[in-house]
Structure formats: C-alpha cells, structure tokens
Backbone atoms as SQL, in Angstrom:
CREATE TABLE atoms (id INTEGER PRIMARY KEY, chain TEXT, resi INTEGER, resn TEXT, atom TEXT, x REAL, y REAL, z REAL);
INSERT INTO atoms VALUES
  (1, 'A', 1, 'MET', 'N', 0.853, -1.180, 0.000),
  (2, 'A', 1, 'MET', 'CA', 0.000, 0.000, 0.000),
  (3, 'A', 1, 'MET', 'C', 0.894, 1.237, 0.000),
  (4, 'A', 2, 'SER', 'N', 0.606, 2.148, -0.864),
  (5, 'A', 2, 'SER', 'CA', 1.377, 3.381, -0.951),
  (6, 'A', 2, 'SER', 'C', 0.601, 4.521, -0.321),
  (7, 'A', 3, 'ASP', 'N', 1.321, 5.425, 0.346),
  (8, 'A', 3, 'ASP', 'CA', 0.653, 6.592, 0.923),
  (9, 'A', 3, 'ASP', 'C', 0.764, 7.798, -0.002),
  (10, 'A', 4, 'LEU', 'N', 1.145, 7.551, -1.248),
  (11, 'A', 4, 'LEU', 'CA', 1.249, 8.637, -2.218),
  (12, 'A', 4, 'LEU', 'C', 0.146, 8.506, -3.255),
  (13, 'A', 5, 'ALA', 'N', -0.434, 9.615, -3.583),
  (14, 'A', 5, 'ALA', 'CA', -1.482, 9.648, -4.600),
  (15, 'A', 5, 'ALA', 'C', -0.830, 9.693, -5.975),
  (16, 'A', 6, 'PRO', 'N', -1.607, 9.444, -7.006),
  (17, 'A', 6, 'PRO', 'CA', -1.062, 9.620, -8.358),
  (18, 'A', 6, 'PRO', 'C', -0.577, 11.054, -8.548),
  (19, 'A', 7, 'ASN', 'N', 0.184, 11.255, -9.568),
  (20, 'A', 7, 'ASN', 'CA', 0.758, 12.582, -9.818),
  (21, 'A', 7, 'ASN', 'C', -0.311, 13.655, -9.891),
  (22, 'A', 8, 'ASP', 'N', -0.009, 14.809, -9.321),
  (23, 'A', 8, 'ASP', 'CA', -0.934, 15.932, -9.406),
  (24, 'A', 8, 'ASP', 'C', -0.695, 16.674, -10.721),
  (25, 'A', 9, 'ALA', 'N', -1.314, 17.819, -10.885),
  (26, 'A', 9, 'ALA', 'CA', -1.231, 18.573, -12.138),
  (27, 'A', 9, 'ALA', 'C', 0.199, 18.970, -12.483),
  (28, 'A', 10, 'ARG', 'N', 1.057, 19.135, -11.473),
  (29, 'A', 10, 'ARG', 'CA', 2.448, 19.512, -11.732),
  (30, 'A', 10, 'ARG', 'C', 3.340, 18.297, -11.950),
  (31, 'A', 11, 'GLY', 'N', 2.766, 17.088, -11.854),
  (32, 'A', 11, 'GLY', 'CA', 3.565, 15.889, -12.044),
  (33, 'A', 11, 'GLY', 'C', 4.231, 15.414, -10.766),
  (34, 'A', 12, 'GLU', 'N', 3.850, 15.989, -9.617),
  (35, 'A', 12, 'GLU', 'CA', 4.447, 15.586, -8.341),
  (36, 'A', 12, 'GLU', 'C', 3.497, 14.660, -7.598),
  (37, 'A', 13, 'GLU', 'N', 4.069, 13.717, -6.835),
  (38, 'A', 13, 'GLU', 'CA', 3.234, 12.844, -6.028),
  (39, 'A', 13, 'GLU', 'C', 2.762, 13.611, -4.802),
  (40, 'A', 14, 'THR', 'N', 1.536, 13.363, -4.381),
  (41, 'A', 14, 'THR', 'CA', 0.983, 14.043, -3.217),
  (42, 'A', 14, 'THR', 'C', 0.688, 13.034, -2.115),
  (43, 'A', 15, 'ALA', 'N', 0.906, 13.416, -0.861),
  (44, 'A', 15, 'ALA', 'CA', 0.672, 12.532, 0.280),
  (45, 'A', 15, 'ALA', 'C', -0.814, 12.444, 0.584),
  (46, 'A', 16, 'GLN', 'N', -1.239, 11.274, 1.044),
  (47, 'A', 16, 'GLN', 'CA', -2.615, 11.063, 1.472),
  (48, 'A', 16, 'GLN', 'C', -2.588, 10.545, 2.900),
  (49, 'A', 17, 'SER', 'N', -3.690, 10.745, 3.623),
  (50, 'A', 17, 'SER', 'CA', -3.766, 10.197, 4.970),
  (51, 'A', 17, 'SER', 'C', -4.096, 8.708, 4.894),
  (52, 'A', 18, 'VAL', 'N', -3.685, 7.981, 5.926),
  (53, 'A', 18, 'VAL', 'CA', -3.922, 6.547, 6.006),
  (54, 'A', 18, 'VAL', 'C', -4.761, 6.280, 7.237),
  (55, 'A', 19, 'ALA', 'N', -5.796, 5.475, 7.111),
  (56, 'A', 19, 'ALA', 'CA', -6.669, 5.154, 8.239),
  (57, 'A', 19, 'ALA', 'C', -5.907, 4.326, 9.275),
  (58, 'A', 20, 'PRO', 'N', -6.142, 4.569, 10.570),
  (59, 'A', 20, 'PRO', 'CA', -5.459, 3.789, 11.619),
  (60, 'A', 20, 'PRO', 'C', -5.668, 2.286, 11.465),
  (61, 'A', 21, 'SER', 'N', -6.832, 1.868, 11.005),
  (62, 'A', 21, 'SER', 'CA', -7.081, 0.430, 10.833),
  (63, 'A', 21, 'SER', 'C', -6.155, -0.166, 9.775),
  (64, 'A', 22, 'ASP', 'N', -5.775, 0.618, 8.768),
  (65, 'A', 22, 'ASP', 'CA', -4.842, 0.139, 7.747),
  (66, 'A', 22, 'ASP', 'C', -3.438, -0.035, 8.316),
  (67, 'A', 23, 'VAL', 'N', -3.066, 0.807, 9.249),
  (68, 'A', 23, 'VAL', 'CA', -1.732, 0.746, 9.848),
  (69, 'A', 23, 'VAL', 'C', -1.634, -0.426, 10.815),
  (70, 'A', 24, 'LEU', 'N', -2.715, -0.717, 11.532),
  (71, 'A', 24, 'LEU', 'CA', -2.697, -1.748, 12.562),
  (72, 'A', 24, 'LEU', 'C', -2.871, -3.165, 12.027),
  (73, 'A', 25, 'GLU', 'N', -3.339, -3.327, 10.811),
  (74, 'A', 25, 'GLU', 'CA', -3.522, -4.686, 10.293),
  (75, 'A', 25, 'GLU', 'C', -2.162, -5.331, 10.047),
  (76, 'A', 26, 'ASP', 'N', -2.125, -6.664, 10.074),
  (77, 'A', 26, 'ASP', 'CA', -0.873, -7.393, 9.897),
  (78, 'A', 26, 'ASP', 'C', -0.303, -7.137, 8.507),
  (79, 'A', 27, 'PRO', 'N', 0.980, -6.786, 8.439),
  (80, 'A', 27, 'PRO', 'CA', 1.607, -6.558, 7.133),
  (81, 'A', 27, 'PRO', 'C', 1.894, -7.892, 6.439),
  (82, 'A', 28, 'ASP', 'N', 2.124, -7.839, 5.140),
  (83, 'A', 28, 'ASP', 'CA', 2.485, -9.068, 4.447),
  (84, 'A', 28, 'ASP', 'C', 3.947, -9.401, 4.728),
  (85, 'A', 29, 'GLU', 'N', 4.416, -10.524, 4.209),
  (86, 'A', 29, 'GLU', 'CA', 5.764, -10.998, 4.525),
  (87, 'A', 29, 'GLU', 'C', 6.866, -10.120, 3.934),
  (88, 'A', 30, 'HIS', 'N', 6.542, -9.223, 3.030),
  (89, 'A', 30, 'HIS', 'CA', 7.540, -8.365, 2.395),
  (90, 'A', 30, 'HIS', 'C', 7.570, -6.960, 2.992),
  (91, 'A', 31, 'THR', 'N', 6.918, -6.770, 4.128),
  (92, 'A', 31, 'THR', 'CA', 6.844, -5.454, 4.754),
  (93, 'A', 31, 'THR', 'C', 7.794, -5.380, 5.936),
  (94, 'A', 32, 'LEU', 'N', 8.606, -4.362, 5.968),
  (95, 'A', 32, 'LEU', 'CA', 9.500, -4.097, 7.089),
  (96, 'A', 32, 'LEU', 'C', 8.928, -2.916, 7.850),
  (97, 'A', 33, 'ARG', 'N', 8.612, -3.126, 9.117),
  (98, 'A', 33, 'ARG', 'CA', 8.072, -2.044, 9.938),
  (99, 'A', 33, 'ARG', 'C', 9.190, -1.463, 10.781),
  (100, 'A', 34, 'MET', 'N', 9.250, -0.146, 10.820),
  (101, 'A', 34, 'MET', 'CA', 10.265, 0.548, 11.607),
  (102, 'A', 34, 'MET', 'C', 9.606, 1.682, 12.371),
  (103, 'A', 35, 'MET', 'N', 10.134, 1.958, 13.557),
  (104, 'A', 35, 'MET', 'CA', 9.686, 3.125, 14.303),
  (105, 'A', 35, 'MET', 'C', 10.925, 3.979, 14.549),
  (106, 'A', 36, 'LEU', 'N', 10.854, 5.213, 14.167),
  (107, 'A', 36, 'LEU', 'CA', 11.956, 6.141, 14.321),
  (108, 'A', 36, 'LEU', 'C', 11.625, 7.107, 15.439),
  (109, 'A', 37, 'SER', 'N', 12.552, 7.262, 16.353),
  (110, 'A', 37, 'SER', 'CA', 12.342, 8.174, 17.471),
  (111, 'A', 37, 'SER', 'C', 13.586, 9.034, 17.624),
  (112, 'A', 38, 'THR', 'N', 13.379, 10.289, 17.938),
  (113, 'A', 38, 'THR', 'CA', 14.508, 11.185, 18.160),
  (114, 'A', 38, 'THR', 'C', 14.373, 11.847, 19.517),
  (115, 'A', 39, 'ASP', 'N', 15.488, 12.279, 20.051),
  (116, 'A', 39, 'ASP', 'CA', 15.488, 12.994, 21.323),
  (117, 'A', 39, 'ASP', 'C', 15.641, 14.474, 20.998),
  (118, 'A', 40, 'ASN', 'N', 14.563, 15.185, 21.083),
  (119, 'A', 40, 'ASN', 'CA', 14.573, 16.606, 20.746),
  (120, 'A', 40, 'ASN', 'C', 15.114, 17.473, 21.872),
  (121, 'A', 41, 'HIS', 'N', 15.487, 16.875, 22.989),
  (122, 'A', 41, 'HIS', 'CA', 15.943, 17.644, 24.138),
  (123, 'A', 41, 'HIS', 'C', 17.442, 17.469, 24.382),
  (124, 'A', 42, 'LEU', 'N', 18.197, 17.105, 23.372),
  (125, 'A', 42, 'LEU', 'CA', 19.640, 16.948, 23.538),
  (126, 'A', 42, 'LEU', 'C', 20.244, 18.249, 24.036),
  (127, 'A', 43, 'GLY', 'N', 21.012, 18.153, 25.075),
  (128, 'A', 43, 'GLY', 'CA', 21.658, 19.332, 25.626),
  (129, 'A', 43, 'GLY', 'C', 20.828, 20.062, 26.649),
  (130, 'A', 44, 'TYR', 'N', 19.557, 19.721, 26.804),
  (131, 'A', 44, 'TYR', 'CA', 18.708, 20.404, 27.772),
  (132, 'A', 44, 'TYR', 'C', 19.131, 20.011, 29.175),
  (133, 'A', 45, 'ALA', 'N', 19.416, 20.980, 30.009),
  (134, 'A', 45, 'ALA', 'CA', 19.807, 20.779, 31.416),
  (135, 'A', 45, 'ALA', 'C', 20.995, 19.828, 31.522),
  (136, 'A', 46, 'GLU', 'N', 21.942, 19.944, 30.604),
  (137, 'A', 46, 'GLU', 'CA', 23.094, 19.035, 30.619),
  (138, 'A', 46, 'GLU', 'C', 23.972, 19.211, 31.851),
  (139, 'A', 47, 'LYS', 'N', 23.909, 20.360, 32.486),
  (140, 'A', 47, 'LYS', 'CA', 24.714, 20.597, 33.686),
  (141, 'A', 47, 'LYS', 'C', 23.986, 20.154, 34.963),
  (142, 'A', 48, 'ASP', 'N', 22.751, 19.703, 34.855),
  (143, 'A', 48, 'ASP', 'CA', 21.974, 19.240, 36.003),
  (144, 'A', 48, 'ASP', 'C', 22.554, 17.902, 36.475),
  (145, 'A', 49, 'PRO', 'N', 23.073, 17.810, 37.718),
  (146, 'A', 49, 'PRO', 'CA', 23.723, 16.580, 38.187),
  (147, 'A', 49, 'PRO', 'C', 22.757, 15.399, 38.332),
  (148, 'A', 50, 'VAL', 'N', 21.464, 15.655, 38.430),
  (149, 'A', 50, 'VAL', 'CA', 20.500, 14.571, 38.590),
  (150, 'A', 50, 'VAL', 'C', 20.255, 13.867, 37.261),
  (151, 'A', 51, 'ARG', 'N', 20.389, 14.575, 36.177),
  (152, 'A', 51, 'ARG', 'CA', 20.107, 13.992, 34.858),
  (153, 'A', 51, 'ARG', 'C', 21.306, 13.296, 34.349);
C-alpha cells in the first residue's frame, strides 16, 4: 500500500492520509516495519547533576 497519490497537475506525487485500521492490520511478509524516534531535548539541562 502506498501513501502517495497519483501525480498531481504539476507531475508531483501528493501525500494522502492513512486510516489507523490500515496501519494496525498485519503486514504481508515483504513489509519491514520501523519506528523512528529522536530525542529533541539533547543538551537540555546538561549541567543538572540529577540527569
């Protein structure tokens, strides 16, 4: 399943929303699921001895 729509008038692909039920269903054997997480607070309170 692709989350991109067919080309728009400018020839660019456009993003579409995906229903939560589509995301939660079991993927086929060729699907790799990944979750990416970042720490947006790097350096915050770095001098705090408790952290």
